[in-house]
PLY file of the C-alpha trace (Angstrom):
ply
format ascii 1.0
element vertex 120
property float x
property float y
property float z
element edge 119
property int vertex1
property int vertex2
end_header
7.05 -23.93 3.38
5.54 -20.63 2.26
7.30 -17.31 2.04
5.96 -13.83 2.20
5.97 -12.14 -1.18
4.91 -8.50 -1.30
5.74 -6.13 -4.14
4.75 -2.62 -5.17
3.60 -1.65 -8.65
2.84 1.87 -9.86
-0.59 1.94 -11.52
0.81 4.08 -14.35
3.33 1.42 -15.39
1.40 -1.68 -14.37
2.36 -4.66 -16.55
-0.86 -6.41 -15.51
-1.70 -9.40 -13.38
0.96 -12.10 -13.13
-0.32 -15.53 -12.16
-2.31 -15.92 -8.96
-1.26 -12.66 -7.29
-3.66 -10.71 -5.10
-3.68 -7.03 -6.06
-4.59 -4.26 -3.61
-4.86 -0.52 -4.31
-3.26 1.16 -1.28
-3.94 4.86 -2.02
-6.61 6.88 -0.23
-7.47 8.78 -3.41
-8.29 7.13 -6.72
-5.36 7.53 -9.18
-5.82 10.46 -11.55
-6.74 9.60 -15.10
-7.45 5.94 -14.34
-10.85 4.36 -14.68
-11.92 1.55 -12.37
-11.71 -0.81 -15.33
-8.12 0.26 -16.02
-6.85 -0.80 -12.59
-6.83 -4.54 -12.10
-7.26 -4.68 -8.31
-8.93 -7.28 -6.15
-9.69 -4.65 -3.51
-9.11 -1.03 -2.53
-8.02 -0.67 1.10
-8.49 3.02 1.89
-8.64 2.26 5.63
-4.99 1.19 5.71
-3.71 4.39 4.10
-2.40 7.37 6.07
-5.10 9.61 7.51
-5.93 12.71 5.48
-4.30 14.91 8.15
-1.06 12.89 8.06
-1.03 12.74 4.27
-1.49 16.51 4.04
1.17 17.16 6.68
3.70 14.95 4.86
2.93 16.40 1.40
5.63 14.09 -0.04
8.35 16.23 1.54
11.23 13.73 1.76
12.76 15.74 4.62
9.71 14.72 6.69
9.80 11.05 5.69
11.25 9.63 8.92
8.66 11.45 11.04
5.94 10.46 8.55
7.02 6.81 8.82
6.82 6.90 12.61
3.38 8.53 12.60
2.08 6.16 9.92
3.29 3.11 11.88
1.38 4.47 14.88
-1.75 4.71 12.72
-1.26 1.15 11.45
-1.26 -0.07 15.05
-4.85 1.17 15.52
-8.16 -0.28 14.44
-9.21 -1.14 11.76
-5.72 -0.73 10.25
-4.06 -3.44 12.35
-6.74 -5.98 11.35
-6.27 -5.16 7.68
-2.48 -5.43 7.98
-2.77 -8.83 9.66
-5.20 -10.05 6.99
-2.97 -8.87 4.13
0.15 -10.34 5.76
-1.60 -13.70 6.13
-2.78 -13.53 2.53
0.77 -12.81 1.35
1.84 -16.16 2.84
-0.60 -17.93 0.53
-0.02 -16.07 -2.74
1.97 -13.11 -4.10
0.60 -9.77 -2.89
0.88 -6.68 -5.08
0.40 -3.23 -3.57
-0.80 -0.83 -6.28
-0.04 2.87 -5.89
0.03 6.05 -7.92
2.92 7.46 -5.91
5.78 8.80 -8.04
8.37 8.27 -5.30
7.61 4.74 -4.16
10.70 4.59 -1.94
9.33 7.46 0.20
5.68 6.44 0.14
3.16 4.89 2.47
3.03 1.91 0.07
6.69 1.16 0.84
6.12 1.53 4.58
3.13 -0.79 4.34
5.21 -3.32 2.35
7.84 -3.29 5.10
5.15 -3.71 7.76
3.64 -6.66 5.90
6.99 -8.42 5.57
8.19 -7.79 9.16
0 1
1 2
2 3
3 4
4 5
5 6
6 7
7 8
8 9
9 10
10 11
11 12
12 13
13 14
14 15
15 16
16 17
17 18
18 19
19 20
20 21
21 22
22 23
23 24
24 25
25 26
26 27
27 28
28 29
29 30
30 31
31 32
32 33
33 34
34 35
35 36
36 37
37 38
38 39
39 40
40 41
41 42
42 43
43 44
44 45
45 46
46 47
47 48
48 49
49 50
50 51
51 52
52 53
53 54
54 55
55 56
56 57
57 58
58 59
59 60
60 61
61 62
62 63
63 64
64 65
65 66
66 67
67 68
68 69
69 70
70 71
71 72
72 73
73 74
74 75
75 76
76 77
77 78
78 79
79 80
80 81
81 82
82 83
83 84
84 85
85 86
86 87
87 88
88 89
89 90
90 91
91 92
92 93
93 94
94 95
95 96
96 97
97 98
98 99
99 100
100 101
101 102
102 103
103 104
104 105
105 106
106 107
107 108
108 109
109 110
110 111
111 112
112 113
113 114
114 115
115 116
116 117
117 118
118 119
């Protein structure tokens, strides 16, 4: 029997690839100060990140997190986001999935909301 295994790693403290994990950058913008060679990612899924308007509205204001989470879940239900979420969830059943992010506050980030969505 397989289990879903999804974790989040900050790109600025990334210990590097562990075994057969599949690594996905889940930020809309490329992390500051990082070259493409410095981030060991199998893919960059910009289409599953919050829309620019939602990201700007949220502005990492923790007081807005609950509303941000609701709006982001609504976006994930659309296309192509829902297809990407289904594909990543299926992949996580086959091998460990690592969501890479530059977010300082992972607990209140879209990466955490995506992790929850993938493991639901």
